[in-house]
C-alpha positions as CSV (number, residue, x, y, z in Angstrom):
1,M,0.0,0.0,0.0
2,Y,1.4,3.4,-1.0
3,T,2.1,5.8,1.8
4,R,1.9,9.5,0.9
5,P,5.2,11.3,1.8
6,S,5.1,14.6,3.7
7,P,6.3,17.8,2.2
8,A,8.8,19.6,4.5
9,V,10.4,23.0,5.0
10,A,13.1,24.0,7.5
11,F,13.2,27.1,9.8
12,V,16.9,27.8,10.6
13,G,18.7,30.4,12.7
14,R,21.1,30.9,15.5
15,H,20.5,30.3,19.2
16,N,18.1,33.0,20.6
17,S,17.0,34.1,17.1
18,G,13.4,33.3,18.1
19,K,12.8,30.4,15.7
20,T,11.3,28.1,18.3
21,T,8.8,30.7,19.4
22,L,8.0,31.5,15.7
23,I,7.6,27.8,14.8
24,E,5.2,27.3,17.7
25,K,3.0,30.1,16.6
26,V,3.0,29.0,13.0
27,I,2.2,25.4,13.9
28,A,-0.7,26.7,16.0
29,H,-2.0,28.9,13.2
30,L,-1.8,26.1,10.6
31,A,-3.4,23.5,12.9
32,A,-6.3,25.9,13.6
33,Q,-6.9,26.0,9.8
34,G,-7.2,22.2,9.7
35,V,-3.7,21.5,8.5
36,D,-2.1,18.2,9.6
37,V,1.3,19.3,10.9
38,G,4.3,17.2,11.8
39,S,7.5,18.7,13.2
40,V,11.1,17.8,13.7
41,K,13.5,19.5,16.2
42,H,17.3,19.0,15.5
43,H,18.8,18.9,19.0
44,G,22.4,19.0,17.8
45,H,23.9,17.6,21.0
46,C,24.1,14.1,22.5
47,G,22.4,13.3,25.7
48,F,18.8,14.5,25.7
49,D,16.3,12.2,27.3
50,I,12.5,12.0,27.4
51,D,12.6,8.8,29.5
52,Y,13.3,9.6,33.2
53,P,14.7,7.5,36.0
54,G,12.1,5.5,37.9
55,K,9.7,5.1,34.9
56,D,9.1,1.6,33.7
57,S,10.3,2.4,30.2
58,Y,13.5,3.8,31.6
59,R,14.0,0.6,33.5
60,H,13.5,-1.4,30.3
61,R,16.2,0.6,28.5
62,R,18.6,0.5,31.5
63,A,18.2,-3.3,31.5
64,G,19.5,-3.5,27.9
65,S,16.6,-2.8,25.5
66,H,17.7,-0.7,22.5
67,D,14.2,0.2,21.3
68,V,11.5,1.1,23.8
69,V,8.0,2.1,22.7
70,I,5.7,3.7,25.3
71,V,2.0,3.4,24.3
72,A,-1.0,5.1,25.9
73,P,-4.6,5.4,24.6
74,D,-3.9,8.9,23.2
75,L,-0.1,9.1,22.8
76,M,2.9,7.0,21.7
77,A,6.6,7.7,22.1
78,R,9.6,5.7,21.0
79,V,13.2,5.8,22.5
80,T,15.7,4.2,20.2
81,E,19.5,4.0,20.6
82,L,21.3,4.9,17.4
83,D,24.7,4.0,16.1
84,R,24.7,7.1,13.8
85,E,22.6,10.3,13.6
86,P,20.0,9.9,10.9
87,E,19.8,12.4,8.0
88,C,17.0,14.8,7.9
89,D,15.4,13.2,4.8
90,E,15.4,9.9,6.6
91,V,13.6,11.4,9.6
92,V,11.0,13.1,7.4
93,A,10.5,9.9,5.4
94,S,9.6,8.2,8.6
95,M,6.7,10.7,9.1
96,P,4.4,10.1,6.1
97,G,0.9,11.3,5.7
98,H,1.2,14.8,7.1
99,D,0.1,17.9,5.1
100,I,3.5,19.5,6.1
101,V,6.4,18.7,8.3
102,I,8.1,21.8,9.8
103,V,11.7,21.2,10.7
104,E,13.7,23.3,13.2
105,G,17.3,23.3,12.3
106,Y,19.0,20.9,9.8
107,R,20.5,23.8,7.8
108,Q,22.4,21.4,5.5
109,S,19.5,19.0,4.9
110,G,18.8,20.1,1.4
111,L,15.3,21.3,2.4
112,D,14.2,24.8,1.5
113,T,15.0,27.0,4.4
114,I,13.4,30.0,6.1
115,E,16.0,32.1,7.8
116,V,15.1,33.6,11.2
117,M,17.1,36.7,12.1
118,R,16.5,39.0,15.1
119,S,18.2,42.4,15.5
120,A,18.5,42.2,19.3
121,N,20.3,38.8,19.1
122,E,24.1,39.4,18.9
123,R,24.6,36.1,17.2
124,D,22.5,37.3,14.3
125,S,24.6,40.3,13.5
126,E,27.1,38.4,11.2
127,A,24.3,36.5,9.5
128,I,22.4,39.8,8.8
129,E,25.5,41.4,7.3
130,E,26.2,38.4,5.1
131,F,22.7,38.3,3.9
132,V,22.5,42.1,3.2
133,S,25.8,41.9,1.2
134,R,25.5,38.6,-0.6
135,G,21.9,37.3,-0.2
136,T,23.2,34.2,1.5
137,V,23.6,32.9,5.1
138,R,26.4,30.4,5.7
139,G,26.7,30.1,1.9
140,G,23.1,29.1,1.4
141,V,20.2,31.0,-0.1
142,P,17.0,30.9,1.9
143,V,13.6,30.8,0.2
144,A,12.3,33.4,2.8
145,V,13.4,35.4,5.8
146,A,11.6,36.2,9.0
147,T,13.2,39.2,10.6
148,D,12.7,42.5,12.4
149,N,15.8,43.9,10.7
150,E,14.6,46.3,7.9
151,R,18.0,46.1,6.0
152,A,17.7,42.3,5.8
153,A,14.0,42.6,4.7
154,Q,14.9,45.1,2.0
155,A,17.8,43.0,0.8
156,A,15.5,40.0,0.5
157,R,12.9,41.9,-1.5
158,R,15.6,43.2,-3.9
159,R,16.5,39.6,-4.6
160,G,13.0,38.3,-5.0
161,I,13.1,36.4,-1.6
162,A,10.0,36.5,0.5
163,A,10.4,38.6,3.7
164,F,8.2,38.5,6.8
165,G,8.1,40.2,10.1
166,L,8.9,38.0,13.1
167,D,5.3,38.5,14.4
168,D,3.6,38.2,11.0
169,V,2.5,34.7,11.7
170,P,-0.6,34.8,9.4
171,S,1.5,35.8,6.4
172,I,4.1,33.2,7.0
173,A,1.4,30.5,7.4
174,A,-0.2,31.7,4.2
175,Y,3.1,31.4,2.4
176,L,3.5,27.9,3.7
177,Q,0.0,27.1,2.6
178,E,0.7,28.3,-0.9
179,R,4.1,26.8,-1.4
180,Y,4.5,23.7,0.8
181,V,1.3,22.4,2.5
182,R,0.1,19.5,0.5
183,P,-2.6,20.7,-1.9
184,K,-5.9,18.9,-1.8
185,V,-6.7,16.8,-4.8
186,T,-9.8,15.2,-6.3
187,V,-8.8,12.0,-8.0
188,A,-11.4,11.5,-10.8
189,I,-11.6,7.9,-12.1
190,Q,-13.3,7.8,-15.5
191,A,-15.6,4.7,-15.5
192,G,-18.1,5.6,-18.2
193,G,-19.8,2.2,-18.7
194,E,-20.1,-0.2,-21.6
195,S,-16.9,-0.9,-23.5
196,R,-17.4,-2.4,-27.0
197,R,-14.0,-4.0,-27.1
198,M,-14.2,-5.4,-23.6
199,G,-17.8,-6.6,-24.3
200,R,-19.0,-5.3,-20.9
201,S,-18.4,-2.5,-18.4
202,K,-14.7,-2.1,-17.6
203,A,-15.6,-0.8,-14.1
204,T,-17.2,-4.1,-13.1
205,V,-15.3,-6.6,-15.1
206,P,-13.6,-9.0,-12.7
207,F,-9.8,-8.5,-12.2
208,L,-8.0,-10.8,-9.8
209,G,-11.3,-11.7,-8.2
210,R,-12.7,-8.2,-7.7
211,P,-14.1,-5.4,-9.9
212,L,-11.5,-3.6,-11.9
213,L,-12.7,-0.2,-10.5
214,E,-12.2,-1.4,-7.0
215,R,-8.6,-2.1,-7.7
216,I,-8.0,1.4,-9.2
217,A,-9.9,3.1,-6.4
218,M,-7.9,1.3,-3.7
219,R,-4.6,2.1,-5.5
220,L,-5.3,5.9,-5.7
221,A,-7.2,6.5,-2.5
222,P,-4.0,7.2,-0.5
223,V,-3.4,10.4,-2.5
224,A,-7.1,11.5,-2.8
225,D,-8.9,14.0,-0.6
226,E,-11.9,12.9,-2.7
227,L,-12.5,10.0,-5.1
228,L,-14.8,11.1,-7.9
229,I,-16.1,8.3,-10.2
230,T,-17.6,9.5,-13.5
231,T,-20.0,6.8,-14.6
232,N,-23.2,6.1,-16.4
233,E,-24.0,3.0,-14.3
234,P,-24.1,4.2,-10.7
235,Q,-26.6,1.5,-9.9
236,N,-23.9,-1.1,-10.5
237,L,-21.2,0.4,-8.3
238,G,-22.7,-0.3,-4.9
239,F,-19.6,-2.3,-4.0
240,L,-17.7,1.0,-3.5
241,D,-19.8,1.6,-0.4
242,D,-18.2,-1.5,1.3
243,L,-14.6,-0.3,0.8
244,D,-12.7,1.4,3.5
245,L,-10.9,4.0,1.3
246,G,-10.1,6.7,3.9
247,C,-11.6,9.5,1.8
248,P,-15.1,10.5,0.5
249,V,-16.3,8.8,-2.6
250,R,-18.8,10.5,-5.0
251,L,-20.3,9.4,-8.3
252,A,-20.9,11.8,-11.1
253,T,-22.9,11.0,-14.3
254,D,-22.0,12.6,-17.6
255,V,-23.3,16.2,-18.0
256,Y,-23.5,15.7,-21.7
257,D,-25.9,13.5,-23.7
258,V,-23.2,12.4,-26.1
259,R,-20.1,10.7,-24.8
260,G,-16.6,11.5,-25.7
261,A,-13.1,12.0,-24.2
262,L,-13.3,15.8,-24.0
263,R,-16.8,15.7,-22.6
264,G,-15.7,13.2,-20.0
265,I,-12.9,15.6,-18.9
266,C,-15.5,18.4,-18.6
267,T,-17.7,16.2,-16.4
268,A,-14.8,15.4,-14.1
269,L,-13.6,19.0,-13.8
270,S,-17.1,20.4,-13.3
271,S,-18.0,17.9,-10.6
272,A,-14.8,18.0,-8.5
273,T,-14.7,19.5,-5.0
274,Y,-11.0,20.6,-5.1
275,P,-9.1,22.9,-7.4
276,L,-6.6,20.2,-8.6
277,V,-8.0,17.1,-10.3
278,A,-6.0,14.0,-11.1
279,L,-7.7,12.3,-14.0
280,V,-7.2,8.5,-14.4
281,A,-9.0,5.9,-16.6
282,C,-10.5,3.0,-14.7
283,D,-8.7,0.5,-17.0
284,M,-5.2,1.7,-16.0
285,V,-4.3,-1.4,-13.9
286,F,-1.0,0.0,-12.7
287,A,-2.2,3.6,-12.0
288,S,0.4,5.2,-9.8
289,P,-0.4,7.2,-6.6
290,A,3.2,8.3,-6.5
291,L,2.8,9.8,-10.0
292,V,-0.3,11.7,-8.8
293,Y,1.5,13.1,-5.8
294,S,4.4,14.2,-7.8
295,Q,2.2,16.0,-10.3
296,A,0.3,17.8,-7.6
297,R,3.5,19.0,-6.0
298,I,4.7,20.4,-9.3
299,A,1.4,22.1,-10.0
300,Q,1.6,23.7,-6.5
301,R,5.2,24.9,-6.9
302,E,5.1,26.1,-10.5
303,G,1.5,27.4,-10.6
304,V,0.8,25.7,-14.0
305,D,-2.6,24.8,-15.4
306,A,-1.8,21.1,-16.0
307,V,0.9,18.6,-15.4
308,I,0.7,16.1,-18.3
309,P,3.1,13.1,-18.9
310,R,4.6,12.7,-22.3
311,N,5.5,9.2,-23.5
312,A,6.7,7.9,-26.9
313,N,3.2,8.5,-28.4
314,G,2.9,12.1,-27.1
315,Y,0.8,13.5,-24.2
316,E,-1.0,11.1,-21.9
317,P,-4.2,13.0,-20.9
318,F,-5.6,10.2,-18.7
319,H,-2.9,10.0,-16.0
320,A,-2.5,13.8,-15.7
321,L,-3.4,16.6,-13.3
322,Y,-5.5,19.6,-14.2
323,R,-6.3,22.9,-12.5
324,V,-10.0,23.4,-12.6
325,D,-10.2,27.2,-12.9
326,A,-8.1,27.2,-16.0
327,C,-8.8,23.9,-17.7
328,L,-12.6,23.7,-17.4
329,P,-13.2,26.9,-19.3
330,A,-10.7,25.9,-21.9
331,A,-12.2,22.5,-22.4
332,E,-15.7,23.9,-22.6
333,E,-14.6,26.4,-25.2
334,A,-13.0,23.5,-27.2
335,L,-16.3,21.7,-27.2
336,K,-18.1,24.8,-28.5
337,R,-15.6,24.8,-31.4
338,G,-16.7,21.3,-32.2
339,D,-13.6,19.6,-30.8
340,S,-13.9,16.2,-29.1
341,R,-10.5,14.8,-28.4
342,A,-9.0,15.0,-24.9
343,K,-6.0,16.9,-26.2
344,D,-7.9,19.5,-28.1
345,F,-7.7,22.2,-25.4
346,F,-4.1,21.7,-24.6
347,G,-3.0,24.7,-26.7
348,D,-5.1,27.0,-24.6
349,I,-3.6,26.2,-21.2
350,R,-0.2,26.4,-19.5
351,I,1.1,22.8,-19.6
352,R,4.0,21.5,-17.6
353,E,5.3,18.5,-19.4
354,F,6.0,15.6,-17.0
355,T,9.0,14.1,-18.6
356,R,9.7,10.4,-19.1
357,D,12.6,10.7,-16.6
358,E,10.3,12.2,-14.0
359,V,7.8,9.4,-14.7
360,K,10.5,6.9,-14.1
361,D,11.5,8.5,-10.8
362,A,8.0,8.6,-9.6
363,A,7.0,5.1,-10.8
364,P,10.2,3.1,-11.3
365,F,8.4,-0.1,-11.9
366,G,6.8,1.4,-15.0
367,G,3.5,0.4,-16.6
368,C,1.4,3.2,-15.1
369,F,0.0,4.1,-18.6
370,V,-0.9,0.6,-19.5
371,N,-4.6,0.1,-20.1
372,V,-6.7,-3.0,-20.8
373,N,-9.2,-2.8,-23.6
374,T,-10.0,-6.4,-24.4
375,P,-10.5,-9.6,-22.4
376,E,-7.2,-10.8,-23.7
377,E,-5.3,-7.8,-22.5
378,L,-7.1,-8.1,-19.1
379,A,-6.0,-11.8,-18.8
380,H,-2.4,-10.8,-19.8
381,A,-2.3,-8.2,-17.1
382,E,-3.6,-10.7,-14.5
383,Q,-0.9,-13.2,-15.6
384,M,1.8,-10.6,-15.3
385,I,0.8,-9.8,-11.7
386,Q,0.5,-13.5,-10.7
387,E,3.9,-14.3,-12.1
388,N,5.8,-11.2,-11.1
389,G,3.9,-9.7,-8.2
390,D,2.0,-6.4,-8.1
391,R,3.6,-3.0,-8.7
């Protein structure tokens, strides 16, 4: 089962710069907005302990246990002895499923950094001067600064770096929401109904002992804030009610009397709850949640209208991600022109090509664009999984 990674950003600064106080306020602000926040504190020194003498867990560790887990009905803690300090990316990777992880410290982690600098802190003087003159701190370029020093703030703005006051928590939180907090995504699975080449509905055709749509829904649910099934046979999809998918599931029937690829896209985009829509066909037996996650992060960072993979045959519109406010009007306008192919509105939107190398990085086992159109192709896909395991 795919586990969604957590996006992360680091707040860095010197001792007494105020970063812990700022982080505390930012976390509280984001949490009040419903954001699932994880956090990491880089201690930097050996010897801290959350397990005190006299406690049963302390006695376990003193007796020789190298890994002690303390579990209560509402909390869990783990104390593990290490033979090396883990890298920051390893720590963040062990914290999946959060909307954002805020890291305090770990300047050299490779994460984007927000530099905290306070005029009254003597240790910040050198950092402020370096930043004003060079735009760097300890050789690195932050993505933003939080400071009460006007010279540093002006230097940031001159260089196109975001600058915030130390007390401007709402603006810092809004910046994190826009740039780093995981964007909410509707995953729209197109399951129109009867397939002439398959001889029956692809959504309900058995695949490894269960309806094909069930397989696709379960594969993609971990990256969905909403699963939207576009279908003309809602009466046959009651099995979806019995699945524990961890996200809401809605059915949407075609808004057009005549079927077609472009009309199906319009149905999905107009029915979605969230501004980003990952569109996947229900016969893509190896549809990739990691691919959807990567596309959503690119759309967030780069502000493009669509993130569409390109393979040997050109654009792949049915394992792509679309921004509703730009793509729906463009697709509807293409329909008015008499167009009907899925790609016919691509010239009217800002597309970010998802390269073949990026596809390989996100889905190294490949096959995410494979679809099954006939009983023979379905049987071949089943055989592949039975012989080689699932992807």
